Each structure stands twice: as structure tokens, then as C-alpha cells.
C-alpha positions, 0 to 999 in steps of 0.5 A: 169282646176280646175277640174283635179287639184282638182281631182289629189290632191283629190287622192294624197294629203291624201297618202302624208300627211299620209306618212310624218306623218308616216316617222316622227313617225318612224324616232323618234322610230327608235331604239325602239325595239318594233317599229321595231317589229311593221314595220316588221310586217306591212312589212308583211301584205303589201306583202300580199296585193300587192300580192293579188292586183297582183293575181286579176290584174292577173286574170283580165288581162290574164284571159278574153275574146278574142276579137272579139266574139270568141268561146274560154271560157273566163276562157282561159288565153290569150297566148301573155299577158302570155308570156309578163307576163313570160318574164317580171317576168323572166326579173325582176328575173333574170337581176335585172332591175328597175321595171319601165324599165321593164314595159315601154318594156312590154308597148312597146311590148304590142303596137307591139303585140297587 
């Protein structure tokens, strides 16, 4: 029991501590114009990092070799996974659903279809 707890703490604690400290600093400098510009730049960088991570996941999940040793090239997208990704994106874009609801629905659809 000690190992899972220690592993969880070692993963979560650094982020928790750093975000708590940054939140305190941001609260103190909330009305400073330079801090506003800094946060604006950080938001743009974070959006780029998230987009890059999403593209890497998309490449890894959608463009993999089919199961069972099929002869299709590994660069061909899995049609079912690609359709599920497009549907999830459209639900987020058109219906303004909560992302966790879309993730849960995609998980259920993945279990049923695949």
C-alpha cells in the first residue's frame, strides 16, 4: 500500500505545490499590467503545448497498424477511431458539452464498437 501512495504523491505533489505558489503570486500581482501581459504570453504557450500534445496523441492513436497483422500500411488511419475523434470534436464544438461528458461517451462508444 505504501508504494502506490508514494507513487501518486510523487506525481501529484510537485504540480500541486507549484500551482499553489503560482496562484498566490498571481493573486498579489493581479492588477499589475506587466503581470497581465506575462499571463497572456503564458496562456498562448500553454495552448501551443496542449495542441502539440493532442497532435502527438492523434498520430499515435489513429495512425497505427491494424490489429491481427493486416497488410495495410501503418500510416493509414483506423476509420473507426478517426470517426470517433471527429464526432467527439463536433460534439465539443457544436453542442458546448462538458469535455468530461464527451470523454465518458467516447469511452463507452469505444468499448461498444472496438
